[in-house]
C-alpha positions in Angstrom: 90.3 221.6 152.0 91.4 218.8 149.7 93.1 216.9 152.5 90.0 217.1 154.6 87.9 215.8 151.7 90.3 212.9 151.2 90.1 212.0 154.9 86.3 212.1 154.6 86.4 209.8 151.6 88.8 207.3 153.2 86.6 207.1 156.3 83.5 206.6 154.2 85.1 204.0 152.0 86.3 202.0 154.9 82.8 201.9 156.4 81.3 200.9 153.1 83.8 198.1 152.4 83.0 196.7 155.8 79.3 196.5 154.9 79.3 195.3 151.3 81.5 193.6 148.7 82.7 196.5 146.5 84.2 195.5 143.1 86.2 198.3 141.5 87.1 199.4 138.0 84.5 197.2 136.1 84.4 198.3 132.5 80.9 199.4 131.4 81.9 200.7 127.9 84.4 202.2 125.6 84.4 205.7 124.1 87.1 205.6 121.4 90.2 204.5 123.2 88.8 205.5 126.7 87.8 202.6 128.9 84.8 203.7 131.0 84.8 202.3 134.5 82.5 201.9 137.5 82.6 200.5 141.0 79.8 198.2 142.2 78.6 197.2 145.6 77.2 193.6 145.8 75.0 193.0 148.9 75.1 189.8 150.9 72.1 187.5 150.3 70.2 186.2 147.3 68.5 189.3 145.9 67.5 190.6 143.5 68.1 193.9 145.2 67.1 197.4 144.1 69.7 199.2 142.0 71.2 202.8 142.3 73.4 204.3 139.6 75.5 207.1 141.2 77.0 210.0 139.2 79.6 212.1 141.0 79.9 215.9 140.9 82.8 218.1 140.2 81.8 220.7 137.7 82.0 218.3 134.7 85.8 218.7 134.9 86.9 216.8 138.1 85.7 214.3 140.6 85.8 210.5 140.7 83.5 207.5 141.3 85.1 206.9 144.7 86.9 210.1 145.6 86.1 213.8 146.0 82.5 214.8 145.1 81.3 211.2 145.3 77.9 210.4 146.8 77.9 208.9 150.3 76.9 205.2 150.0 76.8 203.8 153.6 72.9 204.0 153.8 72.6 202.4 150.4 74.9 199.6 151.4 73.1 199.1 154.7 69.8 199.1 152.8 71.0 196.3 150.5 71.2 198.2 147.3 73.3 197.0 144.4 74.9 200.4 143.6 77.0 201.3 140.7 79.2 204.4 140.9 80.5 205.5 137.6 83.3 207.6 136.1 82.7 209.6 132.9 84.8 211.6 130.5 85.7 215.0 131.9 86.1 218.4 130.4 88.0 220.2 129.0 89.6 217.2 127.4 86.2 215.9 126.5 83.5 218.5 125.7 79.7 218.2 125.9 78.0 215.8 125.3 80.7 213.2 126.1 79.8 213.0 129.8 76.1 212.8 129.1 76.6 210.0 126.5 78.6 208.1 129.1 75.8 208.3 131.6 73.4 206.9 129.0 75.9 204.2 128.2 76.1 203.3 131.9 72.4 203.1 132.3 72.1 200.7 129.3 75.0 198.6 130.7 73.5 198.4 134.1 70.1 197.4 132.8 71.8 194.6 130.9 74.2 193.5 133.7 72.5 194.3 137.0 71.4 190.7 137.6 75.1 189.6 137.5 75.6 191.6 140.7 72.3 190.5 142.3 70.5 193.7 141.1 67.0 193.9 139.8 67.0 195.5 136.3 63.4 196.4 136.8 64.1 198.6 139.8 66.7 201.1 139.0 67.2 204.6 140.5 69.5 207.3 139.2 71.3 209.5 141.7 73.6 212.5 140.8 75.3 215.2 142.8 75.9 218.7 141.4 77.1 218.3 137.8 76.1 214.6 138.2 72.7 215.8 139.2 72.4 217.8 136.0 73.4 214.6 134.0 70.9 212.3 135.7 67.9 214.7 135.6 68.5 215.4 131.9 69.0 211.7 131.2 65.7 210.9 132.9 63.8 213.6 131.0 65.2 212.5 127.6 65.1 208.8 128.2 64.0 206.3 125.7 63.2 202.6 126.4 66.9 201.7 126.6 67.6 204.3 129.3 64.3 204.5 131.2 64.6 204.1 135.0 62.1 203.9 137.8 63.3 206.8 140.1 65.6 209.8 140.1 67.5 211.6 142.9 69.1 214.9 142.2 71.4 216.3 144.9 72.0 220.0 144.4 71.4 219.5 140.7 71.6 222.4 138.2 68.5 221.8 136.2 68.3 225.3 134.6 71.8 226.4 133.5 70.6 229.9 132.4 69.5 230.7 135.9 73.1 231.0 137.1 74.1 233.5 134.5 73.2 236.8 136.3 75.1 235.7 139.4 78.3 235.0 137.5 77.9 237.6 134.8 78.2 235.0 132.1 79.3 231.4 131.8 81.0 229.8 134.8 84.5 228.5 134.5 83.1 225.0 134.5 80.7 225.6 131.7 83.4 227.4 129.7 85.5 224.3 129.9 82.6 222.0 129.1 81.3 223.9 126.1 84.6 225.5 124.9 83.0 228.9 124.9 84.1 232.3 126.3 82.7 233.8 129.5 80.5 236.2 127.5 77.0 234.7 126.7 75.5 234.9 123.2 72.4 233.5 121.6 74.2 230.3 120.6 75.5 229.5 124.1 72.1 230.2 125.5 70.6 227.7 123.1 73.2 225.2 124.3 72.4 225.8 127.9 68.7 225.3 127.3 69.4 222.0 125.5 71.3 220.9 128.6 68.7 222.0 131.2 66.3 219.3 132.4 63.6 221.9 133.2 62.9 222.4 129.5 62.2 218.7 128.9 59.7 218.0 131.7 56.7 216.2 130.5 54.0 213.8 131.9 55.0 210.2 132.4 58.4 210.8 133.9 59.6 208.7 136.9 59.4 210.0 140.4 62.0 212.6 141.4 63.5 213.5 144.7 65.5 216.8 144.7 67.6 217.6 147.8 69.5 220.9 148.2 70.7 223.3 150.9 69.1 226.7 150.9 72.5 228.3 151.5 74.0 226.9 148.3 76.1 229.5 146.6 77.2 227.3 143.7 73.9 226.1 142.3 70.8 228.4 142.7 68.3 226.9 145.1 65.5 228.6 143.2 66.3 226.3 140.3 65.4 223.2 142.3 62.2 224.9 143.5 61.3 225.8 139.9 62.1 222.3 138.6 59.9 220.6 141.2 57.1 223.1 140.4 57.4 222.2 136.7 57.3 218.5 137.5 54.1 218.9 139.6 52.5 221.0 136.8 53.0 218.0 134.5 51.6 215.4 137.1 55.1 213.9 137.9 55.5 212.6 141.4 58.2 214.6 143.1 59.5 215.9 146.4 61.9 218.7 147.4 63.9 218.2 150.6 65.5 221.5 151.8 68.5 221.3 154.0 68.2 224.4 156.2 71.5 226.3 156.1 73.0 223.6 153.9 75.8 224.7 151.5 76.8 223.1 148.2 79.6 220.9 149.5 77.9 217.5 150.1 80.7 216.7 152.6 79.1 219.3 154.9 75.5 218.3 154.5 75.5 216.3 157.8 75.8 219.6 159.6 72.5 220.7 158.2 70.8 217.3 158.4 72.6 214.3 159.9 70.0 212.0 158.4 70.1 213.2 154.8 71.7 210.0 153.5 69.1 207.8 155.1 66.4 210.0 153.6 67.4 209.5 150.0 67.9 205.8 150.7 64.4 205.4 152.2 62.8 207.4 149.4 64.5 205.2 146.8 63.4 202.1 148.6 59.8 203.4 148.7 59.7 204.2 145.0 61.5 201.1 143.7 59.2 198.7 145.5 59.3 195.0 145.5 61.4 192.8 143.3 60.3 192.4 139.7 62.4 189.3 139.0 63.5 186.3 140.9 66.9 184.7 141.2 
């Protein structure tokens, strides 16, 4: 499985590099003695181009900005996005909220530096897969002026972390590592889970959301995405749920359910981010 995932990554990276100028390991911040790095795709042309900040999955404890659990980028590159794919501190070495703080740091850095990479700081979309989806949805719901963006894409995002408890009989191994708590759930851990769940922070005035998930996902309950979109609509937030019929959790297999899924999130972002707000 890991070997196939690596092959999938190498093929995707080769295609991406042929379409855009990818700069790797750019430092976007420091957390203590940890250097926080990102990769950035700089499109050909003058720009300014729409911006996407990509946050990988991996259960908060694994994954990489350009490896397993990364977000496919070919459609974004073809669509002339300046995209930034970030690394963040991983559990169990770094517990919550380290990873969330790193996402916020990345947003602030991109807003301040996007123009250096032909990006438009007034047209920024957040995109996260799985654990990364949890991070971007929460970041958008809790944003202040320094972290506010114009659109959000959650790919199989856990937006209600309590919803998964009955299926697992307690905290998942990933959440145990992230929170440094045992499998058994108590009132304090439920309080923590609610504080990490975007569904509890939905309010009017949030940016548009696109949620995409397979209905055969066995890792993140699909019902959570349906509930989250319903809550967004109740609060007057523009949103859309794209269901991948028969789609599983592994994003590397999503093409089997919908060969055009990548183009769909690219087109949606293009539509929501609109025309340039700045000029070179």
